[in-house]
C-alpha positions in Angstrom: -1.1 -3.1 -3.7 3.0 -3.0 -4.1 3.8 -6.9 -4.3 7.8 -5.7 -4.5 7.4 -3.8 -0.6 5.2 -6.4 0.4 8.1 -8.8 0.0 10.7 -6.5 1.7 8.6 -5.9 4.6 7.4 -9.5 4.6 9.7 -11.8 3.7 9.9 -14.0 0.1 8.3 -16.8 2.4 5.9 -15.2 4.0 4.6 -13.2 1.0 4.8 -16.7 -0.7 2.6 -18.7 2.3 0.3 -16.1 2.7 -1.4 -15.6 -0.7 -0.4 -18.8 -2.2 -2.7 -20.7 0.3 -5.0 -17.8 0.1 -5.0 -18.8 -3.5 -5.1 -22.4 -3.5 -7.6 -22.6 -1.1 -9.7 -20.1 -3.1 -9.6 -22.2 -6.4 -10.5 -25.5 -4.8 -13.6 -24.0 -2.7 -14.8 -22.4 -6.1 -13.7 -25.4 -8.5 -15.7 -27.2 -5.7 -18.5 -26.1 -5.5 -18.5 -25.2 -9.8 -18.4 -29.2 -9.1 -21.0 -29.3 -6.7 -23.1 -27.4 -8.4 -23.2 -29.7 -11.7 -23.6 -32.9 -9.5 -27.2 -31.7 -7.6 -27.9 -30.1 -11.4 -28.0 -33.6 -12.7 -29.3 -35.6 -9.6 -32.2 -33.0 -9.8 -33.2 -33.6 -12.9 -32.6 -37.1 -13.1 -35.2 -37.4 -9.8 -37.6 -35.1 -12.5 -36.9 -37.2 -14.8 -38.0 -40.6 -13.6 -41.0 -39.4 -12.1 -41.9 -37.9 -15.8 -41.2 -40.8 -17.5 -43.6 -43.0 -14.7 -46.3 -40.6 -15.2 -46.0 -40.2 -19.2 -46.4 -44.2 -19.0 -48.7 -44.6 -16.4 -51.2 -41.8 -18.5 -51.1 -44.1 -21.6 -52.7 -47.0 -19.7 -56.0 -45.0 -18.5 -58.3 -43.2 -20.4 -56.6 -39.3 -20.5 -58.6 -38.7 -23.3 -61.9 -38.9 -21.9 -61.0 -36.7 -18.3 -58.7 -34.2 -19.7 -61.1 -33.8 -23.3 -64.6 -34.9 -22.1 -67.3 -32.1 -21.3 -68.7 -34.6 -18.5 -68.1 -34.6 -15.2 -64.8 -35.9 -13.5 -66.0 -37.4 -10.7 -67.2 -40.0 -13.2 -63.2 -40.9 -14.3 -62.0 -42.8 -11.5 -59.5 -44.4 -13.1 -57.7 -41.5 -13.7 -58.7 -39.7 -10.3 -57.4 -43.1 -8.2 -54.5 -42.8 -10.2 -54.3 -38.9 -9.3 -55.1 -40.3 -6.2 -51.9 -42.7 -5.8 -49.4 -40.0 -7.1 -50.1 -38.0 -4.0 -49.7 -41.2 -1.9 -46.3 -41.6 -3.6 -43.4 -40.5 -0.9 -42.5 -36.8 -0.9 -45.2 -35.6 -2.9 -47.2 -33.6 -1.6 -49.3 -31.6 -3.9 -51.0 -32.8 -7.3 -53.1 -30.7 -9.8 -54.1 -31.5 -13.3 -54.7 -28.9 -15.3 -56.9 -28.9 -19.2 -55.6 -26.9 -22.1 -57.7 -23.8 -21.3 -55.4 -24.0 -17.7 -58.6 -24.8 -15.5 -57.9 -26.9 -13.3 -59.9 -29.9 -13.1 -58.8 -31.8 -10.2 -56.2 -31.1 -7.3 -55.5 -32.7 -3.9 -56.1 -29.3 -2.6 -60.4 -28.9 -3.5 -60.2 -25.6 -2.6 -58.5 -25.0 -6.1 -60.3 -26.7 -8.4 -62.1 -25.2 -11.1 -59.8 -22.2 -10.7 -57.7 -20.8 -13.3 -54.5 -19.2 -13.3 -53.2 -17.4 -16.2 -49.7 -16.1 -15.0 -47.7 -19.3 -15.2 -45.3 -19.4 -17.9 -44.2 -23.1 -16.7 -48.1 -24.1 -17.0 -47.8 -22.4 -20.6 -44.1 -24.5 -21.7 -45.9 -27.7 -20.5 -48.8 -27.2 -22.6 -46.2 -27.1 -26.0 -45.2 -29.8 -25.3 -41.9 -29.6 -23.2 -41.3 -31.2 -19.1 -40.9 -27.9 -17.1 -39.2 -28.2 -13.8 -37.8 -25.6 -11.1 -36.5 -26.0 -7.5 -38.7 -23.2 -5.7 -37.3 -21.3 -2.2 -40.4 -20.9 0.3 -38.8 -17.5 0.2 -39.5 -16.1 -2.7 -43.2 -17.8 -3.6 -44.5 -15.4 -5.9 -47.7 -17.6 -8.0 -51.4 -17.3 -6.2 -51.4 -21.4 -6.4 -48.1 -21.1 -3.6 -50.7 -19.8 -1.3 -51.5 -23.0 0.7 -48.1 -24.8 0.3 -47.2 -26.2 4.2 -44.3 -24.0 5.6 -42.9 -26.7 7.1 -41.1 -26.4 3.9 -37.3 -25.0 2.7 -37.0 -26.1 -1.2 -39.4 -28.1 -3.4 -39.2 -28.7 -6.5 -42.2 -28.1 -9.0 -42.7 -29.8 -12.4 -44.9 -29.7 -15.2 -45.4 -32.7 -17.1 -47.2 -32.7 -20.6 -50.2 -35.1 -21.1 -50.5 -35.6 -24.5 -53.0 -38.0 -26.5 -53.0 -41.5 -27.8 -51.4 -41.4 -30.1 -49.0 -39.0 -29.1 -49.4 -35.8 -31.0 -51.0 -32.9 -28.9 -50.9 -32.0 -25.2 -54.8 -32.6 -23.7 -53.7 -31.5 -20.4 -50.8 -30.9 -17.3 -49.7 -32.6 -14.1 -48.1 -30.0 -11.9 -46.8 -32.1 -9.3 -45.1 -30.6 -5.6 -42.3 -32.8 -4.3 -39.9 -32.1 -0.9 -37.6 -35.2 -2.2 -35.8 -35.2 1.5 -33.8 -37.8 1.3 -32.1 -36.6 -1.8 -31.6 -33.5 -0.5 -30.2 -34.9 2.4 -27.8 -36.4 0.5 -26.6 -33.4 -1.4 -25.5 -31.5 1.8 -23.9 -35.0 3.3 -22.7 -34.6 -0.5 -21.3 -31.2 -0.3 -19.7 -31.2 3.3 -17.4 -34.0 2.0 -16.9 -31.5 -0.8 -16.1 -29.2 0.8 -13.3 -31.3 3.6 -12.1 -32.7 0.5 -11.2 -29.1 -1.2 -9.8 -28.2 2.0 -7.9 -31.4 2.2 -6.4 -31.1 -1.0 -5.8 -27.5 -0.8 -3.9 -28.3 2.3 -1.5 -30.6 0.8 -1.1 -28.7 -2.5 0.2 -25.9 0.2 2.2 -28.2 2.2 3.9 -29.6 -0.7 4.7 -25.9 -3.2 6.0 -24.4 0.5 8.1 -27.2 1.0 9.7 -27.0 -2.8 10.0 -23.3 -2.6 11.0 -23.2 1.2 14.1 -25.2 0.2 14.8 -23.3 -2.8 14.6 -19.9 -0.9 17.3 -21.4 2.3 19.4 -21.7 -1.6 19.2 -18.8 -2.8 19.7 -17.7 0.6 22.5 -18.9 1.2 24.2 -18.3 -2.0 23.0 -14.6 -1.5 24.5 -14.4 2.0 27.8 -15.3 0.4 27.6 -12.8 -2.4 26.8 -9.7 0.3 29.8 -11.2 2.3 31.7 -11.6 -0.7 30.6 -7.3 -1.9 30.5 -5.9 2.0 34.7 -7.3 1.6 34.8 -5.6 -1.6 33.3 -2.2 0.1 35.4 -2.2 3.0 38.5 -2.9 0.6 37.4 -0.2 -1.6 37.2 1.9 1.1 40.8 1.0 3.1 42.0 1.8 -1.0 40.4 5.3 -1.4 41.4 6.0 2.7 45.0 5.6 1.5 44.8 7.3 -1.9 44.1 10.1 0.1 46.2 10.0 2.7 48.9 9.4 -0.2 47.8 12.8 -1.9 47.7 14.6 2.0 51.1 13.4 2.8 52.9 13.4 -0.9 51.6 16.4 -3.8 50.2 18.3 -0.8 53.0 18.8 1.0 55.6 19.0 -2.0 53.2 21.7 -3.3 52.9 23.0 0.0 56.8 23.3 0.6 56.9 25.0 -2.9 54.7 27.9 -2.7 56.3 28.5 1.0 59.8 28.9 -1.0 58.3 30.9 -4.0 57.0 33.5 -0.8 60.6 33.7 -0.3 61.5 34.6 -4.1 58.6 37.0 -3.6 60.3 38.7 -0.5 63.8 39.4 -2.3 64.5 43.0 -2.9 66.0 42.5 -6.5 63.4 40.3 -7.9 62.2 42.2 -11.3 58.9 42.6 -12.1 58.8 40.3 -14.7 59.7 36.9 -13.1 57.7 38.3 -9.5 54.5 38.2 -12.2 55.6 34.8 -13.5 56.5 33.7 -10.1 52.5 35.3 -8.7 51.1 33.4 -11.5 52.7 29.6 -10.3 52.0 30.5 -7.2 48.0 30.3 -8.0 48.0 28.0 -10.0 49.8 25.7 -7.2 47.7 27.1 -4.7 44.9 25.7 -6.7 46.4 22.8 -7.3 46.4 22.2 -3.2 43.0 22.9 -2.8 42.1 20.5 -4.9 43.9 17.7 -3.5 43.0 18.9 -0.4 39.2 18.6 -1.8 39.5 15.6 -3.5 41.5 13.4 -0.3 39.0 15.3 1.9 36.1 13.0 -0.2 38.5 10.2 -0.6 38.6 9.9 3.5 35.7 8.7 5.7 35.7 9.0 10.0 36.3 5.8 11.2 32.9 4.3 11.2 34.3 1.9 13.7 34.7 4.4 16.8 32.0 6.7 15.8 27.8 6.2 15.7 26.3 6.3 12.4 24.3 9.6 13.3 27.0 11.1 14.8 29.1 10.5 11.3 25.9 11.8 9.4 25.2 14.8 11.3 29.5 15.7 10.7 28.7 14.8 7.0 26.1 17.6 6.3 27.7 19.8 8.8 31.1 19.7 6.3 28.7 20.4 3.0 27.2 23.7 4.8 30.6 24.8 5.3 32.3 23.3 2.1 29.6 25.1 -0.2 27.9 28.0 2.6 24.7 26.3 2.0 21.8 24.9 4.6 20.8 21.5 5.0 17.3 20.9 6.8 17.8 17.2 8.1 16.2 14.8 10.3 18.1 11.4 11.5 16.2 8.8 13.8 18.6 7.0 15.6 20.1 4.0 14.2 21.7 1.2 15.8 25.1 1.9 16.1 26.3 -2.5 15.5 25.2 -1.9 12.3 27.7 -3.6 9.7 30.9 -1.5 8.7 29.5 -2.1 4.9 26.5 -0.5 5.2 27.6 2.7 7.3 29.6 3.2 4.4 26.6 2.9 1.7 24.6 5.4 4.1 27.7 7.6 4.5 28.3 8.3 0.8 25.2 8.0 -0.1 24.4 11.4 1.7 27.2 12.5 0.5 27.0 12.2 -2.3 23.6 13.0 -2.7 24.2 16.4 -1.0 27.1 17.3 -3.8 24.6 15.9 -6.2 21.9 18.9 -4.7 24.5 21.3 -4.4 25.9 20.8 -8.3 22.8 20.3 -10.7 19.9 21.7 -7.9 22.0 24.8 -7.3 21.8 24.3 -3.2 18.2 25.0 -3.0 16.1 23.6 -0.9 18.5 20.8 0.7 17.0 18.2 2.9 17.9 14.7 3.9 15.5 12.9 6.0 16.3 9.5 7.4 14.4 6.8 9.2 13.8 3.5 10.6 11.3 1.7 9.5 10.7 -1.4 10.7 14.0 -3.5 9.9 15.0 -1.4 7.0 16.5 1.9 6.8 14.6 5.1 4.0 17.0 8.3 3.0 15.6 11.2 1.4 17.7 13.4 -0.2 15.6 16.3 -1.7 17.0 19.5 -3.8 14.5 22.6 -5.0 16.2 22.5 -8.2 14.8 22.4 -11.7 14.7 18.3 -11.5 15.0 16.1 -15.1 13.1 15.4 -18.1 11.9 12.2 -18.6 14.6 11.5 -21.2 17.4 12.5 -18.7 16.0 10.3 -15.6 15.5 7.5 -18.5 19.7 8.3 -18.4 20.5 8.0 -14.5 22.3 4.6 -15.3 24.2 5.7 -18.4 27.8 7.1 -18.1 27.1 10.7 -17.7 25.8 9.8 -14.3 28.3 8.2 -13.1 28.1 8.9 -9.4 24.5 8.6 -9.4 24.6 5.2 -10.8 27.4 4.3 -8.1 25.4 5.4 -5.6 22.5 2.7 -6.6 25.0 0.1 -7.2 26.1 0.1 -3.3 22.1 -0.1 -2.6 21.6 -2.6 -4.6 24.3 -4.7 -4.1 23.1 -4.7 0.0 19.7 -6.1 -0.9 18.1 -1.9 -1.2 15.7 -0.8 -3.7 16.8 3.4 -5.4 15.4 5.4 -6.7 15.7 8.5 -8.9 12.2 11.1 -9.5 11.7 14.6 -9.8 9.7 15.9 -6.2 5.7 15.5 -5.8 6.0 17.9 -3.4 7.6 20.5 -5.4 10.6 21.3 -7.8 13.5 19.2 -7.7 14.8 15.8 -7.4 14.6 13.6 -4.5 16.9 10.4 -4.5 15.5 7.3 -2.6 16.8 4.4 -0.5 15.4 1.5 1.1 18.5 -0.5 2.6 17.7 -3.9 5.1 19.6 -2.9 8.5 20.9 -6.7 8.7 22.0 -9.3 6.0 
């Protein structure tokens, strides 16, 4: 995304308000959910660890070795069985399974599982090494055989594997697998998540409002300063054009008239019969020099003076400028000028006029007058000007020197456009050979 164009289209405040709101809310929510994830994992670990410590401490009181290691009928080992039945009666526990070291189920509250062996259980194998393991299981992702008879009223549950050691505490003699659905904990977690989202959004809104208020005040201050600078620039442009118009008029009414009068006198002298050939040759050369000077002065005077923009519509003025260029250079210019409002400020009219005038002069001088075209369109609150030629274009080094003193005309155009808050670019054409001068200028202050 081109943020410069976005700011030009939307304005600084709207762009900041939009992107800062999205950024702040996104960062707040992401940070909130990361914190919630850590909090949730901590609570689940705490819940499981309490159960593991309680069960391991109780098993030391009972004859766990007789239950897990003896080959006798486990139905006679009442103490451990009563303990397991006590576990199944605990809140939120809905299944208990006891394994020996051969992965055989010695006891389960679901009698259909007793005597079965499950070898595809990585968590059970880890528990047999002495590591307490637990995982949170989603009912939509059940993959183990032992999960076949899980109640479907559950959404998620916690599956814990607790290693049982001998009385000396050295060797693992079995594993207890406990299925638990901590309803109260899940409810508290859901409430915490909702509260965390509300706090994150509220914090983001307060932070965004505070930053927006600061930026808005700074923007208004900058805009007030820019407005004063722009008004001063507009007055300077108008004053400069008045000076150029006066200089052009003085050239036309002063030196041009004097040279014209001198030419009339030379024409009279040339017609006298007693003039010798030598003097006639000198007078002829002087006449030609004076005529060339007169043409230069007239062209210079014509270039300095612009039409009365207050009395003519901008579209009419631009069409007239293009027509004069075609007559003066004997070339053709293709142009497309969209209707522009006639109430444009004078400084903008002058800028557009000079841009077209100097752009076409550059196209004729450096592009040989080939494929000259002018396009002026309105794009919302902006006017977009594009002037192209079909010449050789510029090299990379030439483009880099556009603002140097070697290109005073183009540099002057850039300064005119940028002084009015516009964007000025010069680049080689992408649709063929030649150069393209482009400007995007706001229509109003």
